[in-house]
VEXPALO-382941 format. One record per residue: x, y, z of N, C-alpha, C in turn. Coordinates in Angstrom, 1 decimal. Layout:
n_c1/n_c2/n_c3/ca_c1/ca_c2/ca_c3/c_c1/c_c2/c_c3
X/Y/Z/X/Y/Z/X/Y/Z
...
This chain:
n_c1/n_c2/n_c3/ca_c1/ca_c2/ca_c3/c_c1/c_c2/c_c3
0.8/-1.1/0.0/-0.1/0.0/-0.3/0.9/1.4/-0.2
1.9/0.9/0.5/3.0/2.1/0.6/3.0/2.7/-1.1
3.1/2.0/-1.9/3.3/2.4/-3.2/2.1/3.0/-3.8
1.0/2.3/-3.5/-0.4/3.0/-3.9/-0.5/4.4/-3.1
0.0/4.6/-1.8/-0.2/5.9/-1.3/0.8/6.9/-1.8
2.0/6.5/-2.0/3.0/7.3/-2.7/2.3/7.7/-3.9
1.6/6.7/-4.8/1.2/6.9/-5.8/0.0/8.3/-6.0
-1.0/7.8/-4.9/-2.1/8.6/-4.7/-1.7/10.2/-4.4
-0.6/10.1/-3.7/0.0/11.6/-3.2/0.6/12.2/-4.3
1.2/11.5/-5.3/1.8/12.2/-6.3/0.8/12.7/-7.4
-0.5/11.9/-7.4/-1.6/12.0/-8.1/-2.1/13.4/-7.5
-2.2/13.3/-6.3/-2.8/14.6/-5.6/-2.0/15.8/-6.0
-0.6/15.7/-5.8/0.2/16.8/-6.0/0.1/17.4/-7.2
0.0/16.1/-8.0/0.0/16.8/-9.7/-1.4/17.5/-9.8
-2.4/16.8/-9.2/-3.7/17.6/-9.6/-3.7/18.9/-9.0
-2.9/19.3/-7.8/-2.9/20.6/-7.1/-2.2/21.3/-8.2
-1.0/20.8/-8.4/-0.2/21.6/-9.4/-0.8/22.0/-10.7
-1.5/21.0/-11.2/-2.3/21.3/-12.5/-3.4/22.4/-12.1
-4.2/22.3/-11.0/-5.2/23.1/-10.8/-4.7/24.7/-10.4
-3.4/24.7/-9.8/-2.8/26.1/-9.4/-2.3/26.6/-10.8
-1.7/25.5/-11.7/-1.3/26.1/-12.8/-2.3/26.6/-13.8
-3.6/26.0/-13.9/-4.7/26.4/-14.6/-5.3/27.6/-14.1
-5.2/27.9/-12.8/-6.0/28.9/-12.1/-5.0/30.2/-12.2
-3.9/30.3/-12.3/-3.0/31.2/-11.7/-2.1/31.6/-13.0
-1.3/30.3/-13.5/-0.1/30.6/-14.5/-0.7/30.6/-16.1
-1.5/29.8/-16.3/-2.0/29.9/-17.7/-3.0/31.0/-17.8
-3.6/31.5/-17.1/-4.1/32.7/-17.3/-3.5/34.0/-18.0
-2.3/33.9/-17.1/-1.2/35.1/-17.1/-0.6/34.8/-18.7
-0.4/33.4/-18.9/0.4/33.2/-20.1/-0.4/33.4/-21.3
-1.7/32.9/-21.1/-2.7/32.9/-22.2/-2.9/34.6/-22.6
-3.1/35.2/-21.4/-3.0/36.8/-21.8/-1.8/37.2/-22.6
-0.5/37.0/-22.0/0.5/37.3/-22.9/0.5/36.7/-24.1
0.1/35.6/-24.2/0.0/35.2/-25.9/-1.1/35.7/-26.5
-2.1/36.1/-26.0/-3.4/36.8/-26.5/-2.7/38.3/-27.1
-2.0/38.9/-25.9/-1.7/40.4/-26.5/-0.5/40.2/-27.5
0.6/39.2/-27.5/1.2/38.9/-28.6/0.7/38.8/-29.9
-0.4/37.8/-30.2/-1.1/37.8/-31.1/-1.9/39.1/-31.5
-2.3/39.7/-30.7/-3.0/40.8/-30.9/-2.0/41.9/-31.7
-0.8/42.0/-31.0/0.1/42.9/-31.7/0.5/42.6/-32.8
0.8/41.5/-33.1/1.1/40.8/-34.5/0.1/41.1/-35.3
-1.2/40.6/-35.3/-2.4/41.0/-36.1/-2.5/42.4/-36.2
-2.2/43.3/-35.5/-2.2/44.6/-35.6/-1.3/45.2/-36.3
-0.1/44.6/-36.1/1.0/45.0/-37.0/0.9/44.5/-38.6
0.2/43.3/-38.7/0.2/42.8/-40.0/-1.2/43.8/-40.7
-2.0/44.1/-39.7/-3.2/45.1/-40.5/-2.6/46.4/-40.8
-1.8/46.8/-39.9/-1.2/48.2/-40.0/-0.2/47.9/-41.6
0.3/46.9/-41.8/1.5/46.7/-42.9/0.3/46.3/-44.4
-0.9/45.8/-44.1/-1.7/46.0/-45.2/-2.3/47.5/-45.4
-2.5/48.0/-44.3/-3.0/49.5/-44.6/-2.2/50.3/-45.2
-0.8/50.2/-44.7/0.3/50.8/-45.4/0.5/50.4/-46.9
0.2/49.2/-47.2/0.5/48.7/-48.5/-0.6/49.5/-49.4
-1.9/49.4/-48.8/-3.1/49.9/-49.5/-2.7/51.3/-49.5
-2.4/52.0/-48.7/-2.0/53.6/-48.5/-1.0/53.7/-49.6
-0.1/52.9/-49.8/0.9/53.1/-50.8/0.4/52.8/-52.1
-0.6/52.0/-52.4/-1.2/51.9/-53.7/-1.9/53.0/-54.2
-2.6/53.4/-53.2/-3.5/54.8/-53.3/-2.5/55.6/-53.8
-1.5/56.0/-52.9/-0.7/57.2/-53.1/0.3/57.2/-54.4
0.4/55.9/-54.8/1.0/55.8/-56.1/0.1/56.2/-57.1
-1.2/55.8/-57.3/-2.2/56.0/-58.1/-2.3/57.5/-58.1
-2.5/58.0/-57.2/-2.7/59.6/-57.2/-1.7/60.2/-57.6
-0.2/59.7/-57.4/0.8/60.2/-58.0/0.8/60.4/-59.3
0.8/59.0/-59.9/0.6/58.9/-61.2/-0.6/59.9/-62.0
-1.6/59.8/-61.1/-2.7/60.7/-61.8/-2.4/62.2/-61.6
-1.6/62.3/-60.9/-1.1/64.0/-60.7/-0.1/64.1/-61.7
0.7/63.3/-61.8/1.9/63.6/-63.1/1.2/63.5/-64.2
0.3/62.5/-64.6/-0.4/62.6/-65.9/-1.4/64.2/-65.9
-1.7/64.5/-65.0/-2.4/66.0/-65.0/-1.3/66.7/-65.3
-0.2/66.8/-64.8/1.0/68.0/-65.0/1.3/67.6/-66.5
1.4/66.4/-66.9/2.1/66.5/-68.3/0.9/66.8/-69.2
-0.2/66.7/-69.1/-1.5/67.4/-69.8/-1.4/68.5/-69.8
-1.3/69.2/-68.7/-1.2/70.8/-68.3/-0.1/71.3/-69.3
1.1/70.8/-68.9/2.2/71.2/-69.5/2.0/71.3/-71.1
1.7/70.3/-71.6/1.4/70.1/-73.0/0.2/71.3/-73.5
-0.8/71.5/-72.8/-1.6/72.3/-73.0/-1.1/73.8/-72.8
-0.4/74.1/-71.9/0.6/75.5/-72.0/1.1/75.6/-73.2
1.9/74.6/-73.6/3.0/74.7/-74.7/2.1/75.2/-75.8
1.0/74.2/-76.3/0.2/74.6/-77.3/-0.3/76.0/-77.0
-0.8/76.6/-76.1/-1.4/77.9/-75.9/-0.3/78.7/-76.3
0.8/78.6/-75.7/2.2/79.6/-75.9/2.7/79.4/-77.6
2.2/78.4/-78.2/2.6/78.2/-79.6/1.4/79.1/-80.2
0.2/79.2/-80.0/-0.7/79.6/-80.6/-0.6/81.3/-80.3
-0.4/81.7/-79.1/-0.1/82.8/-78.9/1.0/83.5/-79.8
2.1/82.8/-79.7/3.1/83.3/-80.7/2.9/83.2/-82.0
2.0/82.2/-82.6/1.6/82.6/-84.1/0.7/83.7/-84.0
-0.3/84.0/-83.2/-0.9/85.4/-83.3/-0.1/86.5/-83.3
0.7/86.6/-82.2/1.7/87.5/-82.2/2.4/88.0/-83.5
3.0/86.7/-84.2/3.5/87.0/-85.2/2.8/87.5/-86.5
1.6/86.7/-86.3/0.6/87.3/-87.4/0.2/88.8/-87.2
0.1/89.0/-86.2/-0.1/90.5/-85.8/1.2/91.7/-86.1
2.2/91.1/-85.7/3.4/91.7/-86.3/3.5/92.0/-87.7
3.1/91.0/-88.5/3.2/91.0/-89.8/2.4/91.9/-90.4
1.1/91.8/-89.7/0.0/92.6/-90.1/0.3/93.9/-90.1
0.9/94.3/-88.8/1.4/95.7/-88.4/2.4/96.2/-89.4
3.5/95.3/-89.7/4.5/95.5/-90.8/4.0/96.0/-91.9
2.8/95.2/-92.7/2.3/95.4/-94.0/1.6/96.6/-93.9
1.0/96.9/-92.6/0.1/98.3/-92.8/1.1/99.7/-92.9
2.3/99.2/-92.0/3.4/100.5/-92.2/4.0/100.4/-93.4
4.0/99.4/-94.2/4.7/99.3/-95.4/3.9/100.0/-96.3
2.6/99.6/-96.2/1.4/100.6/-97.0/1.6/101.7/-96.9
1.5/102.4/-95.8/1.5/103.6/-95.3/2.6/104.5/-95.9
4.1/103.9/-95.6/4.9/104.4/-96.2/4.9/104.4/-97.8
4.5/103.5/-98.5/4.3/103.4/-100.0/3.3/104.6/-100.2
2.2/104.8/-99.7/0.9/105.9/-99.9/1.9/107.0/-99.7
2.6/107.2/-98.6/3.1/108.7/-98.4/4.3/108.9/-99.4
5.0/107.9/-100.1/6.1/107.9/-101.1/5.2/108.5/-102.4
4.0/107.8/-102.6/3.5/108.0/-104.0/3.0/109.4/-103.8
2.3/110.0/-102.6/1.9/111.4/-102.4/2.9/112.3/-102.6
3.9/112.0/-102.0/5.4/112.7/-102.3/5.7/113.1/-103.4
5.7/111.8/-104.4/6.2/111.8/-105.6/5.1/112.5/-106.5
4.0/112.4/-106.4/2.9/113.1/-107.3/3.0/114.7/-106.9
3.4/115.2/-105.3/3.7/116.6/-105.2/4.9/116.9/-106.1
5.7/116.4/-105.9/7.1/116.6/-106.7/6.8/116.7/-108.3
6.0/115.5/-108.6/5.7/115.8/-110.1/4.9/117.0/-110.5
3.8/117.6/-109.5/3.1/118.6/-109.8/3.8/119.8/-109.8
4.8/119.9/-108.9/5.8/121.0/-108.7/6.5/121.3/-109.8
7.1/120.0/-110.3/8.1/120.0/-111.4/7.1/120.4/-112.8
6.1/120.1/-112.9/5.3/120.4/-114.1/4.9/121.8/-114.0
4.6/122.5/-113.0/4.6/123.9/-112.8/5.8/124.7/-113.0
6.8/124.2/-112.6/8.2/124.8/-112.8/8.2/124.8/-114.5
8.3/123.6/-114.8/8.5/123.4/-116.6/7.4/124.2/-117.1
6.3/124.3/-116.9/5.4/125.1/-117.5/5.9/126.7/-117.2
6.3/127.1/-116.2/6.8/128.4/-116.0/8.1/128.6/-116.9
8.8/127.7/-117.1/10.0/127.9/-117.9/9.8/127.9/-119.4
8.6/127.0/-119.8/8.1/126.9/-121.2/7.5/128.5/-121.6
6.9/129.1/-120.5/6.3/130.4/-121.0/7.3/131.3/-120.9
8.5/131.4/-120.1/9.5/132.0/-120.4/10.2/132.1/-121.5
10.2/130.7/-122.1/10.9/130.6/-123.3/9.9/131.0/-124.4
8.8/130.8/-124.2/8.2/131.5/-125.4/8.2/132.7/-125.8
8.2/133.3/-124.3/8.0/134.7/-124.4/9.5/135.2/-125.1
10.6/134.4/-124.4/11.5/134.9/-125.2/11.8/134.8/-126.7
11.4/133.7/-126.9/11.2/133.2/-128.4/10.5/134.3/-129.1
9.2/134.8/-128.5/8.5/135.7/-129.1/9.3/137.1/-129.5
9.9/137.3/-128.4/10.7/138.5/-128.6/12.0/138.6/-129.5
12.3/137.4/-129.5/13.3/137.2/-130.7/12.7/137.3/-132.1
11.6/136.7/-132.3/10.8/136.5/-133.4/10.5/138.2/-133.9
9.9/139.0/-133.0/9.5/140.0/-133.1/10.5/141.3/-133.1
11.5/140.7/-132.4/12.6/141.6/-132.2/12.3/142.7/-131.5
11.2/142.7/-130.6/11.0/143.7/-129.5/10.7/142.9/-128.4
10.3/143.7/-127.4/10.4/143.2/-126.0/8.8/143.3/-125.8
8.4/142.0/-125.4/7.0/142.0/-124.7/7.0/142.1/-123.6
5.8/143.0/-123.2/5.4/143.3/-121.7/4.8/142.2/-121.1
5.4/141.6/-119.9/4.8/140.5/-119.4/3.5/140.7/-118.6
3.5/142.0/-118.0/2.3/142.2/-117.3/1.1/142.7/-118.3
1.2/143.4/-119.6/0.3/143.5/-120.5/-0.1/142.5/-121.0
0.3/141.5/-121.3/0.1/140.1/-122.1/0.0/139.1/-120.9
-0.3/139.2/-119.9/-0.4/138.1/-118.7/-1.9/137.3/-118.8
-2.9/137.6/-119.9/-3.8/136.9/-120.1/-3.2/135.9/-121.1
-2.3/136.4/-122.1/-2.0/135.7/-123.2/-1.2/134.6/-122.5
-0.2/134.8/-121.6/0.6/133.8/-121.0/-0.1/132.9/-120.3
-1.1/133.2/-119.5/-1.6/132.3/-118.6/-2.4/131.2/-119.7
-3.1/131.6/-120.8/-3.6/130.8/-121.8/-2.6/130.0/-122.1
-1.3/130.3/-122.7/-0.3/129.6/-123.2/0.2/128.7/-122.2
0.1/129.1/-120.8/0.8/128.0/-119.9/-0.5/126.8/-119.8
-1.7/127.1/-119.8/-2.7/126.0/-119.9/-2.5/125.2/-120.9
-2.2/125.7/-122.1/-2.2/124.7/-123.3/-1.0/124.0/-123.1
0.1/124.3/-122.5/1.3/123.6/-122.4/1.0/122.6/-121.4
């Protein structure tokens, strides 16, 4: 019986040890393990959220880059249009200035031509008077024959 008592004593000790372990040790171990599992799960969730945030950020960055490229190409196109309009305006202004200069030159030439004709008429009238003097061998009075001279100037 001694063996049985010793065995029963061991069994009771083992049962007490199991009961004490289950009552005091395992709950704190389970709590530590649960806390560790929760931290690991939280870390994995944060990593997943970080990856999702990175995917969203990359998508936004690519959209922003595409928008910036499109805006830049639009600005370049607008600048080219403005440059073309400015070039056309400059060309039109230059053509208008050239036309004005040509018109002024024509007006000046016409005025010079009229002055030259008038001077030529006066010279021809003087020559005609001198020629008449030579022919008549007498002096013609210009003031007395002003009407005759003016008719002669108109005919020339």
